N, CA, C, O and the ligand as a Tripos MOL2 file, in Angstrom:
@<TRIPOS>MOLECULE
protein
  277   275    70     0     0
PROTEIN
NO_CHARGES

@<TRIPOS>ATOM
      1 N         -10.1140   -3.5730    7.3240 N.3       1 MET1
      2 CA         -9.7940   -2.1490    7.4740 C.3       1 MET1
      3 C          -9.0950   -1.6210    6.2390 C.2       1 MET1
      4 O          -8.2780   -2.3230    5.6430 O.2       1 MET1
      5 N          -9.3980   -0.4150    5.8540 N.am      2 ALA2
      6 CA         -8.7200    0.2540    4.7340 C.3       2 ALA2
      7 C          -7.6950    1.1950    5.2840 C.2       2 ALA2
      8 O          -7.7570    1.5770    6.4520 O.2       2 ALA2
      9 N          -6.7370    1.5790    4.4500 N.am      3 THR3
     10 CA         -5.6890    2.4890    4.8840 C.3       3 THR3
     11 C          -5.6850    3.7610    4.0140 C.2       3 THR3
     12 O          -5.9430    3.7170    2.8110 O.2       3 THR3
     13 N          -5.3870    4.8750    4.6590 N.am      4 ALA4
     14 CA         -5.2560    6.1410    3.9260 C.3       4 ALA4
     15 C          -4.1580    6.9710    4.5620 C.2       4 ALA4
     16 O          -3.8620    6.8360    5.7490 O.2       4 ALA4
     17 N          -3.5620    7.8330    3.7510 N.am      5 VAL5
     18 CA         -2.5650    8.7620    4.2690 C.3       5 VAL5
     19 C          -3.0750   10.1620    4.0950 C.2       5 VAL5
     20 O          -3.3730   10.5920    2.9810 O.2       5 VAL5
     21 N          -3.1780   10.8820    5.2030 N.am      6 LEU6
     22 CA         -3.6490   12.2710    5.1700 C.3       6 LEU6
     23 C          -2.4680   13.2200    5.2860 C.2       6 LEU6
     24 O          -1.6570   13.0990    6.2040 O.2       6 LEU6
     25 N          -2.3680   14.1640    4.3580 N.am      7 GLY7
     26 CA         -1.3250   15.2020    4.4390 C.3       7 GLY7
     27 C          -1.8400   16.3010    5.3330 C.2       7 GLY7
     28 O          -2.9250   16.8410    5.1160 O.2       7 GLY7
     29 N          -1.0460   16.6340    6.3530 N.am      8 ILE8
     30 CA         -1.5190   17.6310    7.3280 C.3       8 ILE8
     31 C          -0.4590   18.7200    7.5100 C.2       8 ILE8
     32 O           0.7070   18.4300    7.7790 O.2       8 ILE8
     33 N          -0.8830   19.9720    7.3580 N.am      9 GLU9
     34 CA          0.0250   21.0950    7.6210 C.3       9 GLU9
     35 C          -0.3650   21.7680    8.9220 C.2       9 GLU9
     36 O          -1.5340   21.8090    9.3030 O.2       9 GLU9
     37 N           0.6570   22.2990    9.5980 N.am     10 GLY10
     38 CA          0.4030   23.0520   10.8100 C.3      10 GLY10
     39 C           0.8850   22.4080   12.1040 C.2      10 GLY10
     40 O           0.8480   23.0200   13.1710 O.2      10 GLY10
     41 N           1.3400   21.1600   11.9920 N.am     11 MET11
     42 CA          1.8680   20.4910   13.1860 C.3      11 MET11
     43 C           3.3180   20.9540   13.3800 C.2      11 MET11
     44 O           4.1430   20.8540   12.4720 O.2      11 MET11
     45 N           3.6070   21.4610   14.5830 N.am     12 THR12
     46 CA          4.9320   22.0370   14.8100 C.3      12 THR12
     47 C           5.7590   21.3070   15.8740 C.2      12 THR12
     48 O           6.9720   21.4990   15.9590 O.2      12 THR12
     49 N           5.1110   20.4830   16.6700 N.am     13 CYS13
     50 CA          5.8740   19.8140   17.7370 C.3      13 CYS13
     51 C           5.1900   18.5170   18.1480 C.2      13 CYS13
     52 O           4.1470   18.1560   17.6030 O.2      13 CYS13
     53 N           5.7680   17.8370   19.0890 N.am     14 GLU14
     54 CA          5.2540   16.5410   19.5410 C.3      14 GLU14
     55 C           3.8640   16.6620   20.1880 C.2      14 GLU14
     56 O           3.0760   15.7170   20.1930 O.2      14 GLU14
     57 N           3.5900   17.8640   20.7370 N.am     15 HIS15
     58 CA          2.2480   18.0620   21.3100 C.3      15 HIS15
     59 C           1.1930   17.9890   20.2180 C.2      15 HIS15
     60 O           0.1230   17.4100   20.4050 O.2      15 HIS15
     61 N           1.5110   18.5890   19.0680 N.am     16 CYS16
     62 CA          0.6030   18.5440   17.9180 C.3      16 CYS16
     63 C           0.3960   17.0800   17.4960 C.2      16 CYS16
     64 O          -0.7280   16.6510   17.2330 O.2      16 CYS16
     65 N           1.4730   16.3430   17.4380 N.am     17 VAL17
     66 CA          1.3930   14.9440   17.0330 C.3      17 VAL17
     67 C           0.4950   14.1550   17.9860 C.2      17 VAL17
     68 O          -0.3250   13.3380   17.5680 O.2      17 VAL17
     69 N           0.6750   14.4220   19.2540 N.am     18 LYS18
     70 CA         -0.1400   13.7390   20.2790 C.3      18 LYS18
     71 C          -1.6200   14.1150   20.1360 C.2      18 LYS18
     72 O          -2.5110   13.2710   20.2240 O.2      18 LYS18
     73 N          -1.8460   15.4250   19.9100 N.am     19 ARG19
     74 CA         -3.2230   15.9160   19.7690 C.3      19 ARG19
     75 C          -3.9130   15.2860   18.5570 C.2      19 ARG19
     76 O          -5.0570   14.8380   18.6330 O.2      19 ARG19
     77 N          -3.1980   15.2660   17.4600 N.am     20 VAL20
     78 CA         -3.7860   14.7120   16.2140 C.3      20 VAL20
     79 C          -3.9910   13.2100   16.3910 C.2      20 VAL20
     80 O          -5.0280   12.6680   16.0090 O.2      20 VAL20
     81 N          -3.0070   12.5510   16.9660 N.am     21 THR21
     82 CA         -3.1230   11.1040   17.1810 C.3      21 THR21
     83 C          -4.3320   10.7670   18.0360 C.2      21 THR21
     84 O          -5.1270    9.8950   17.6840 O.2      21 THR21
     85 N          -4.4690   11.4560   19.1570 N.am     22 GLU22
     86 CA         -5.5810   11.1950   20.0400 C.3      22 GLU22
     87 C          -6.9240   11.5810   19.4480 C.2      22 GLU22
     88 O          -7.9340   10.9050   19.6380 O.2      22 GLU22
     89 N          -6.9000   12.6960   18.7210 N.am     23 GLY23
     90 CA         -8.1420   13.1680   18.0850 C.3      23 GLY23
     91 C          -8.6220   12.1670   17.0460 C.2      23 GLY23
     92 O          -9.8090   11.8480   16.9850 O.2      23 GLY23
     93 N          -7.7030   11.6750   16.2350 N.am     24 LEU24
     94 CA         -8.0990   10.7180   15.1850 C.3      24 LEU24
     95 C          -8.5030    9.3930   15.8000 C.2      24 LEU24
     96 O          -9.4300    8.7400   15.3200 O.2      24 LEU24
     97 N          -7.8190    8.9930   16.8530 N.am     25 ALA25
     98 CA         -8.1240    7.7230   17.5010 C.3      25 ALA25
     99 C          -9.5200    7.7510   18.1400 C.2      25 ALA25
    100 O         -10.1390    6.7070   18.3430 O.2      25 ALA25
    101 N         -10.0030    8.9550   18.4530 N.am     26 SER26
    102 CA        -11.3110    9.0740   19.1040 C.3      26 SER26
    103 C         -12.4520    8.9200   18.1370 C.2      26 SER26
    104 O         -13.6010    8.7760   18.5530 O.2      26 SER26
    105 N         -12.1560    8.9480   16.8310 N.am     27 VAL27
    106 CA        -13.2150    8.8390   15.8330 C.3      27 VAL27
    107 C         -13.7400    7.4020   15.7570 C.2      27 VAL27
    108 O         -12.9650    6.4560   15.6200 O.2      27 VAL27
    109 N         -15.0450    7.2560   15.8460 N.am     28 THR28
    110 CA        -15.6530    5.9270   15.7800 C.3      28 THR28
    111 C         -15.2980    5.2230   14.4570 C.2      28 THR28
    112 O         -15.4930    5.7750   13.3750 O.2      28 THR28
    113 N         -14.7820    4.0120   14.5700 N.am     29 GLY29
    114 CA        -14.4470    3.2480   13.3740 C.3      29 GLY29
    115 C         -12.9940    3.3720   12.9630 C.2      29 GLY29
    116 O         -12.5470    2.7140   12.0230 O.2      29 GLY29
    117 N         -12.2530    4.2230   13.6740 N.am     30 ALA30
    118 CA        -10.8290    4.4060   13.3700 C.3      30 ALA30
    119 C         -10.0390    3.2260   13.9420 C.2      30 ALA30
    120 O         -10.3880    2.6720   14.9840 O.2      30 ALA30
    121 N          -8.9800    2.8610   13.2420 N.am     31 GLY31
    122 CA         -8.1250    1.7690   13.7300 C.3      31 GLY31
    123 C          -6.7720    2.3200   14.1480 C.2      31 GLY31
    124 O          -6.6850    3.1480   15.0540 O.2      31 GLY31
    125 N          -5.7410    1.8700   13.5020 N.am     32 THR32
    126 CA         -4.3780    2.3020   13.8420 C.3      32 THR32
    127 C          -4.1100    3.7060   13.2790 C.2      32 THR32
    128 O          -4.4360    4.0080   12.1310 O.2      32 THR32
    129 N          -3.5120    4.5450   14.1150 N.am     33 ILE33
    130 CA         -3.1890    5.9130   13.7350 C.3      33 ILE33
    131 C          -1.6870    6.1250   13.8990 C.2      33 ILE33
    132 O          -1.1610    5.9460   14.9980 O.2      33 ILE33
    133 N          -0.9970    6.4980   12.8450 N.am     34 LYS34
    134 CA          0.4380    6.8020   12.9480 C.3      34 LYS34
    135 C           0.6690    8.1670   12.3770 C.2      34 LYS34
    136 O           0.5180    8.3800   11.1740 O.2      34 LYS34
    137 N           1.0450    9.1230   13.2520 N.am     35 VAL35
    138 CA          1.2490   10.5040   12.8140 C.3      35 VAL35
    139 C           2.7460   10.8020   12.7850 C.2      35 VAL35
    140 O           3.4700   10.5120   13.7370 O.2      35 VAL35
    141 N           3.1990   11.3920   11.6650 N.am     36 SER36
    142 CA          4.5810   11.7700   11.5110 C.3      36 SER36
    143 C           4.7230   13.2770   11.3760 C.2      36 SER36
    144 O           4.1720   13.8890   10.4610 O.2      36 SER36
    145 N           5.4800   13.8690   12.3140 N.am     37 LEU37
    146 CA          5.7370   15.3130   12.2700 C.3      37 LEU37
    147 C           6.6400   15.6250   11.0750 C.2      37 LEU37
    148 O           6.4070   16.6010   10.3620 O.2      37 LEU37
    149 N           7.6560   14.8130   10.8540 N.am     38 GLU38
    150 CA          8.6160   15.0180    9.7680 C.3      38 GLU38
    151 C           7.9490   14.9320    8.3890 C.2      38 GLU38
    152 O           8.1960   15.7430    7.4960 O.2      38 GLU38
    153 N           7.1160   13.9400    8.2620 N.am     39 ARG39
    154 CA          6.4720   13.7400    6.9420 C.3      39 ARG39
    155 C           5.2130   14.5730    6.7680 C.2      39 ARG39
    156 O           4.6670   14.6540    5.6670 O.2      39 ARG39
    157 N           4.7510   15.1910    7.8410 N.am     40 LYS40
    158 CA          3.5360   15.9970    7.8260 C.3      40 LYS40
    159 C           2.3580   15.1620    7.3250 C.2      40 LYS40
    160 O           1.6090   15.5680    6.4360 O.2      40 LYS40
    161 N           2.2270   14.0000    7.9210 N.am     41 GLN41
    162 CA          1.1010   13.1480    7.5080 C.3      41 GLN41
    163 C           0.6630   12.2110    8.6190 C.2      41 GLN41
    164 O           1.3650   11.9760    9.6020 O.2      41 GLN41
    165 N          -0.5370   11.6910    8.4070 N.am     42 ALA42
    166 CA         -1.0890   10.7040    9.3300 C.3      42 ALA42
    167 C          -1.5080    9.4790    8.4990 C.2      42 ALA42
    168 O          -2.2590    9.5980    7.5310 O.2      42 ALA42
    169 N          -1.0170    8.3300    8.8900 N.am     43 GLN43
    170 CA         -1.4490    7.0980    8.2400 C.3      43 GLN43
    171 C          -2.5450    6.5300    9.1580 C.2      43 GLN43
    172 O          -2.3550    6.3250   10.3570 O.2      43 GLN43
    173 N          -3.6750    6.2940    8.5360 N.am     44 VAL44
    174 CA         -4.8330    5.8510    9.3350 C.3      44 VAL44
    175 C          -5.4560    4.5860    8.7450 C.2      44 VAL44
    176 O          -5.4260    4.3800    7.5320 O.2      44 VAL44
    177 N          -6.0090    3.7620    9.5930 N.am     45 THR45
    178 CA         -6.8330    2.6830    9.0760 C.3      45 THR45
    179 C          -8.2530    2.9370    9.5910 C.2      45 THR45
    180 O          -8.4530    3.5090   10.6630 O.2      45 THR45
    181 N          -9.2300    2.4950    8.7940 N.am     46 TYR46
    182 CA        -10.6160    2.8300    9.1300 C.3      46 TYR46
    183 C         -11.5320    1.7520    8.5540 C.2      46 TYR46
    184 O         -11.1320    0.9910    7.6730 O.2      46 TYR46
    185 N         -12.7440    1.6950    9.0510 N.am     47 ASP47
    186 CA        -13.6630    0.6230    8.6720 C.3      47 ASP47
    187 C         -14.4600    0.9150    7.4170 C.2      47 ASP47
    188 O         -14.7160   -0.0070    6.6420 O.2      47 ASP47
    189 N         -14.8630    2.1530    7.1790 N.am     48 LYS48
    190 CA        -15.7080    2.4830    6.0220 C.3      48 LYS48
    191 C         -15.5120    3.9100    5.5710 C.2      48 LYS48
    192 O         -14.9570    4.7290    6.3030 O.2      48 LYS48
    193 N         -15.9620    4.2090    4.3780 N.am     49 ALA49
    194 CA        -15.7540    5.5210    3.7460 C.3      49 ALA49
    195 C         -16.1960    6.6780    4.6470 C.2      49 ALA49
    196 O         -15.5250    7.7060    4.7400 O.2      49 ALA49
    197 N         -17.3210    6.4880    5.2950 N.am     50 GLU50
    198 CA        -17.8430    7.5400    6.1640 C.3      50 GLU50
    199 C         -16.8480    7.8800    7.2730 C.2      50 GLU50
    200 O         -16.6790    9.0450    7.6320 O.2      50 GLU50
    201 N         -16.2030    6.8680    7.8000 N.am     51 THR51
    202 CA        -15.2080    7.0990    8.8750 C.3      51 THR51
    203 C         -14.0510    7.9350    8.3690 C.2      51 THR51
    204 O         -13.5420    8.7940    9.0890 O.2      51 THR51
    205 N         -13.6290    7.6900    7.1320 N.am     52 LEU52
    206 CA        -12.5240    8.4560    6.5660 C.3      52 LEU52
    207 C         -12.9230    9.9450    6.4910 C.2      52 LEU52
    208 O         -12.1040   10.8280    6.7450 O.2      52 LEU52
    209 N         -14.1530   10.1940    6.1490 N.am     53 GLN53
    210 CA        -14.6380   11.6040    6.0920 C.3      53 GLN53
    211 C         -14.5920   12.2180    7.4860 C.2      53 GLN53
    212 O         -14.2290   13.3840    7.6460 O.2      53 GLN53
    213 N         -14.9570   11.4360    8.4840 N.am     54 HIS54
    214 CA        -14.9250   11.9070    9.8750 C.3      54 HIS54
    215 C         -13.4890   12.1720   10.3350 C.2      54 HIS54
    216 O         -13.2270   13.1100   11.0880 O.2      54 HIS54
    217 N         -12.5790   11.3390    9.8730 N.am     55 LEU55
    218 CA        -11.1440   11.5140   10.2410 C.3      55 LEU55
    219 C         -10.6200   12.7970    9.6290 C.2      55 LEU55
    220 O          -9.8910   13.5450   10.2800 O.2      55 LEU55
    221 N         -10.9870   13.0590    8.3820 N.am     56 LYS56
    222 CA        -10.5450   14.2890    7.7190 C.3      56 LYS56
    223 C         -11.1370   15.5150    8.4110 C.2      56 LYS56
    224 O         -10.4530   16.5170    8.6130 O.2      56 LYS56
    225 N         -12.4010   15.4220    8.7670 N.am     57 ALA57
    226 CA        -13.0660   16.5130    9.4570 C.3      57 ALA57
    227 C         -12.4200   16.7930   10.8180 C.2      57 ALA57
    228 O         -12.3510   17.9410   11.2560 O.2      57 ALA57
    229 N         -11.9630   15.7600   11.4630 N.am     58 LYS58
    230 CA        -11.3160   15.8890   12.7570 C.3      58 LYS58
    231 C         -10.0210   16.6900   12.6710 C.2      58 LYS58
    232 O          -9.7300   17.5050   13.5450 O.2      58 LYS58
    233 N          -9.2590   16.4570   11.6300 N.am     59 VAL59
    234 CA         -7.9980   17.2050   11.4150 C.3      59 VAL59
    235 C          -8.2880   18.7020   11.3730 C.2      59 VAL59
    236 O          -7.6080   19.5030   12.0150 O.2      59 VAL59
    237 N          -9.3110   19.0590   10.6050 N.am     60 VAL60
    238 CA         -9.6870   20.4660   10.4570 C.3      60 VAL60
    239 C         -10.2400   21.0110   11.7660 C.2      60 VAL60
    240 O          -9.9330   22.1360   12.1600 O.2      60 VAL60
    241 N         -11.0580   20.2070   12.4360 N.am     61 GLU61
    242 CA        -11.6560   20.5960   13.7160 C.3      61 GLU61
    243 C         -10.5830   20.9050   14.7500 C.2      61 GLU61
    244 O         -10.7670   21.7850   15.5900 O.2      61 GLU61
    245 N          -9.4650   20.1880   14.6940 N.am     62 LEU62
    246 CA         -8.3980   20.3860   15.6290 C.3      62 LEU62
    247 C          -7.5300   21.6280   15.3000 C.2      62 LEU62
    248 O          -6.6590   22.0270   16.0720 O.2      62 LEU62
    249 N          -7.8090   22.2070   14.1320 N.am     63 GLY63
    250 CA         -7.1040   23.4490   13.7730 C.3      63 GLY63
    251 C          -5.9260   23.2820   12.8210 C.2      63 GLY63
    252 O          -5.1270   24.2020   12.6460 O.2      63 GLY63
    253 N          -5.8220   22.1000   12.2040 N.am     64 TYR64
    254 CA         -4.7330   21.8650   11.2600 C.3      64 TYR64
    255 C          -5.3080   21.8830    9.8620 C.2      64 TYR64
    256 O          -6.5230   21.8130    9.6720 O.2      64 TYR64
    257 N          -4.4150   21.9770    8.8760 N.am     65 LYS65
    258 CA         -4.8620   22.0650    7.4980 C.3      65 LYS65
    259 C          -4.6700   20.7180    6.8030 C.2      65 LYS65
    260 O          -3.5720   20.1630    6.7800 O.2      65 LYS65
    261 N          -5.7530   20.2120    6.2440 N.am     66 LEU66
    262 CA         -5.7180   18.9730    5.5080 C.3      66 LEU66
    263 C          -5.3060   19.2970    4.0600 C.2      66 LEU66
    264 O          -6.0450   19.9740    3.3460 O.2      66 LEU66
    265 N          -4.1560   18.8270    3.6360 N.am     67 VAL67
    266 CA         -3.6700   19.1820    2.2950 C.3      67 VAL67
    267 C          -3.7700   18.0600    1.2800 C.2      67 VAL67
    268 O          -3.6910   18.3040    0.0760 O.2      67 VAL67
    269 N          -3.9410   16.8410    1.7460 N.am     68 SER68
    270 CA         -4.1610   15.7130    0.8220 C.3      68 SER68
    271 C          -4.7370   14.5420    1.5790 C.2      68 SER68
    272 O          -4.6850   14.4800    2.8070 O.2      68 SER68
    273 N          -5.2870   13.6150    0.8190 N.am     69 GLY69
    274 CA         -5.8470   12.4260    1.4270 C.3      69 GLY69
    275 C          -7.3490   12.3800    1.1950 C.2      69 GLY69
    276 O          -8.0130   11.4430    1.6360 O.2      69 GLY69
    277 CU          2.7140   21.5030   18.6230 Cu       70 CU70
@<TRIPOS>BOND
     1     1     2 1
     2     2     3 1
     3     3     4 2
     4     3     5 am
     5     5     6 1
     6     6     7 1
     7     7     8 2
     8     7     9 am
     9     9    10 1
    10    10    11 1
    11    11    12 2
    12    11    13 am
    13    13    14 1
    14    14    15 1
    15    15    16 2
    16    15    17 am
    17    17    18 1
    18    18    19 1
    19    19    20 2
    20    19    21 am
    21    21    22 1
    22    22    23 1
    23    23    24 2
    24    23    25 am
    25    25    26 1
    26    26    27 1
    27    27    28 2
    28    27    29 am
    29    29    30 1
    30    30    31 1
    31    31    32 2
    32    31    33 am
    33    33    34 1
    34    34    35 1
    35    35    36 2
    36    35    37 am
    37    37    38 1
    38    38    39 1
    39    39    40 2
    40    39    41 am
    41    41    42 1
    42    42    43 1
    43    43    44 2
    44    43    45 am
    45    45    46 1
    46    46    47 1
    47    47    48 2
    48    47    49 am
    49    49    50 1
    50    50    51 1
    51    51    52 2
    52    51    53 am
    53    53    54 1
    54    54    55 1
    55    55    56 2
    56    55    57 am
    57    57    58 1
    58    58    59 1
    59    59    60 2
    60    59    61 am
    61    61    62 1
    62    62    63 1
    63    63    64 2
    64    63    65 am
    65    65    66 1
    66    66    67 1
    67    67    68 2
    68    67    69 am
    69    69    70 1
    70    70    71 1
    71    71    72 2
    72    71    73 am
    73    73    74 1
    74    74    75 1
    75    75    76 2
    76    75    77 am
    77    77    78 1
    78    78    79 1
    79    79    80 2
    80    79    81 am
    81    81    82 1
    82    82    83 1
    83    83    84 2
    84    83    85 am
    85    85    86 1
    86    86    87 1
    87    87    88 2
    88    87    89 am
    89    89    90 1
    90    90    91 1
    91    91    92 2
    92    91    93 am
    93    93    94 1
    94    94    95 1
    95    95    96 2
    96    95    97 am
    97    97    98 1
    98    98    99 1
    99    99   100 2
   100    99   101 am
   101   101   102 1
   102   102   103 1
   103   103   104 2
   104   103   105 am
   105   105   106 1
   106   106   107 1
   107   107   108 2
   108   107   109 am
   109   109   110 1
   110   110   111 1
   111   111   112 2
   112   111   113 am
   113   113   114 1
   114   114   115 1
   115   115   116 2
   116   115   117 am
   117   117   118 1
   118   118   119 1
   119   119   120 2
   120   119   121 am
   121   121   122 1
   122   122   123 1
   123   123   124 2
   124   123   125 am
   125   125   126 1
   126   126   127 1
   127   127   128 2
   128   127   129 am
   129   129   130 1
   130   130   131 1
   131   131   132 2
   132   131   133 am
   133   133   134 1
   134   134   135 1
   135   135   136 2
   136   135   137 am
   137   137   138 1
   138   138   139 1
   139   139   140 2
   140   139   141 am
   141   141   142 1
   142   142   143 1
   143   143   144 2
   144   143   145 am
   145   145   146 1
   146   146   147 1
   147   147   148 2
   148   147   149 am
   149   149   150 1
   150   150   151 1
   151   151   152 2
   152   151   153 am
   153   153   154 1
   154   154   155 1
   155   155   156 2
   156   155   157 am
   157   157   158 1
   158   158   159 1
   159   159   160 2
   160   159   161 am
   161   161   162 1
   162   162   163 1
   163   163   164 2
   164   163   165 am
   165   165   166 1
   166   166   167 1
   167   167   168 2
   168   167   169 am
   169   169   170 1
   170   170   171 1
   171   171   172 2
   172   171   173 am
   173   173   174 1
   174   174   175 1
   175   175   176 2
   176   175   177 am
   177   177   178 1
   178   178   179 1
   179   179   180 2
   180   179   181 am
   181   181   182 1
   182   182   183 1
   183   183   184 2
   184   183   185 am
   185   185   186 1
   186   186   187 1
   187   187   188 2
   188   187   189 am
   189   189   190 1
   190   190   191 1
   191   191   192 2
   192   191   193 am
   193   193   194 1
   194   194   195 1
   195   195   196 2
   196   195   197 am
   197   197   198 1
   198   198   199 1
   199   199   200 2
   200   199   201 am
   201   201   202 1
   202   202   203 1
   203   203   204 2
   204   203   205 am
   205   205   206 1
   206   206   207 1
   207   207   208 2
   208   207   209 am
   209   209   210 1
   210   210   211 1
   211   211   212 2
   212   211   213 am
   213   213   214 1
   214   214   215 1
   215   215   216 2
   216   215   217 am
   217   217   218 1
   218   218   219 1
   219   219   220 2
   220   219   221 am
   221   221   222 1
   222   222   223 1
   223   223   224 2
   224   223   225 am
   225   225   226 1
   226   226   227 1
   227   227   228 2
   228   227   229 am
   229   229   230 1
   230   230   231 1
   231   231   232 2
   232   231   233 am
   233   233   234 1
   234   234   235 1
   235   235   236 2
   236   235   237 am
   237   237   238 1
   238   238   239 1
   239   239   240 2
   240   239   241 am
   241   241   242 1
   242   242   243 1
   243   243   244 2
   244   243   245 am
   245   245   246 1
   246   246   247 1
   247   247   248 2
   248   247   249 am
   249   249   250 1
   250   250   251 1
   251   251   252 2
   252   251   253 am
   253   253   254 1
   254   254   255 1
   255   255   256 2
   256   255   257 am
   257   257   258 1
   258   258   259 1
   259   259   260 2
   260   259   261 am
   261   261   262 1
   262   262   263 1
   263   263   264 2
   264   263   265 am
   265   265   266 1
   266   266   267 1
   267   267   268 2
   268   267   269 am
   269   269   270 1
   270   270   271 1
   271   271   272 2
   272   271   273 am
   273   273   274 1
   274   274   275 1
   275   275   276 2
@<TRIPOS>SUBSTRUCTURE
     1 MET1         2 RESIDUE 1 A MET
     2 ALA2         6 RESIDUE 1 A ALA
     3 THR3        10 RESIDUE 1 A THR
     4 ALA4        14 RESIDUE 1 A ALA
     5 VAL5        18 RESIDUE 1 A VAL
     6 LEU6        22 RESIDUE 1 A LEU
     7 GLY7        26 RESIDUE 1 A GLY
     8 ILE8        30 RESIDUE 1 A ILE
     9 GLU9        34 RESIDUE 1 A GLU
    10 GLY10       38 RESIDUE 1 A GLY
    11 MET11       42 RESIDUE 1 A MET
    12 THR12       46 RESIDUE 1 A THR
    13 CYS13       50 RESIDUE 1 A CYS
    14 GLU14       54 RESIDUE 1 A GLU
    15 HIS15       58 RESIDUE 1 A HIS
    16 CYS16       62 RESIDUE 1 A CYS
    17 VAL17       66 RESIDUE 1 A VAL
    18 LYS18       70 RESIDUE 1 A LYS
    19 ARG19       74 RESIDUE 1 A ARG
    20 VAL20       78 RESIDUE 1 A VAL
    21 THR21       82 RESIDUE 1 A THR
    22 GLU22       86 RESIDUE 1 A GLU
    23 GLY23       90 RESIDUE 1 A GLY
    24 LEU24       94 RESIDUE 1 A LEU
    25 ALA25       98 RESIDUE 1 A ALA
    26 SER26      102 RESIDUE 1 A SER
    27 VAL27      106 RESIDUE 1 A VAL
    28 THR28      110 RESIDUE 1 A THR
    29 GLY29      114 RESIDUE 1 A GLY
    30 ALA30      118 RESIDUE 1 A ALA
    31 GLY31      122 RESIDUE 1 A GLY
    32 THR32      126 RESIDUE 1 A THR
    33 ILE33      130 RESIDUE 1 A ILE
    34 LYS34      134 RESIDUE 1 A LYS
    35 VAL35      138 RESIDUE 1 A VAL
    36 SER36      142 RESIDUE 1 A SER
    37 LEU37      146 RESIDUE 1 A LEU
    38 GLU38      150 RESIDUE 1 A GLU
    39 ARG39      154 RESIDUE 1 A ARG
    40 LYS40      158 RESIDUE 1 A LYS
    41 GLN41      162 RESIDUE 1 A GLN
    42 ALA42      166 RESIDUE 1 A ALA
    43 GLN43      170 RESIDUE 1 A GLN
    44 VAL44      174 RESIDUE 1 A VAL
    45 THR45      178 RESIDUE 1 A THR
    46 TYR46      182 RESIDUE 1 A TYR
    47 ASP47      186 RESIDUE 1 A ASP
    48 LYS48      190 RESIDUE 1 A LYS
    49 ALA49      194 RESIDUE 1 A ALA
    50 GLU50      198 RESIDUE 1 A GLU
    51 THR51      202 RESIDUE 1 A THR
    52 LEU52      206 RESIDUE 1 A LEU
    53 GLN53      210 RESIDUE 1 A GLN
    54 HIS54      214 RESIDUE 1 A HIS
    55 LEU55      218 RESIDUE 1 A LEU
    56 LYS56      222 RESIDUE 1 A LYS
    57 ALA57      226 RESIDUE 1 A ALA
    58 LYS58      230 RESIDUE 1 A LYS
    59 VAL59      234 RESIDUE 1 A VAL
    60 VAL60      238 RESIDUE 1 A VAL
    61 GLU61      242 RESIDUE 1 A GLU
    62 LEU62      246 RESIDUE 1 A LEU
    63 GLY63      250 RESIDUE 1 A GLY
    64 TYR64      254 RESIDUE 1 A TYR
    65 LYS65      258 RESIDUE 1 A LYS
    66 LEU66      262 RESIDUE 1 A LEU
    67 VAL67      266 RESIDUE 1 A VAL
    68 SER68      270 RESIDUE 1 A SER
    69 GLY69      274 RESIDUE 1 A GLY
    70 CU70       277 GROUP 0 **** ****
C-alpha cells in the first residue's frame, strides 16, 4: 500500500470528518483513512495510482475542496 496526504478545505465539524472518512473508505482499493479536522487533511493508504485519483475525486464529490495531494 502507498500513502498520500490530501489537503482538504471545507470541513467544519466532526460530521464532516465522519463523512469524509466514510466516503474515502468506500473507495475500492482504499486502505487506512485518517482524517484530521485540525490539520485539514486526510492521510490515506491505497493500492494503486488509479485508486488515489478516485480518492481525490471522492473529496470533491462530497462537496469539499481538494487543495493538495
Ligand atoms: Cu461538518
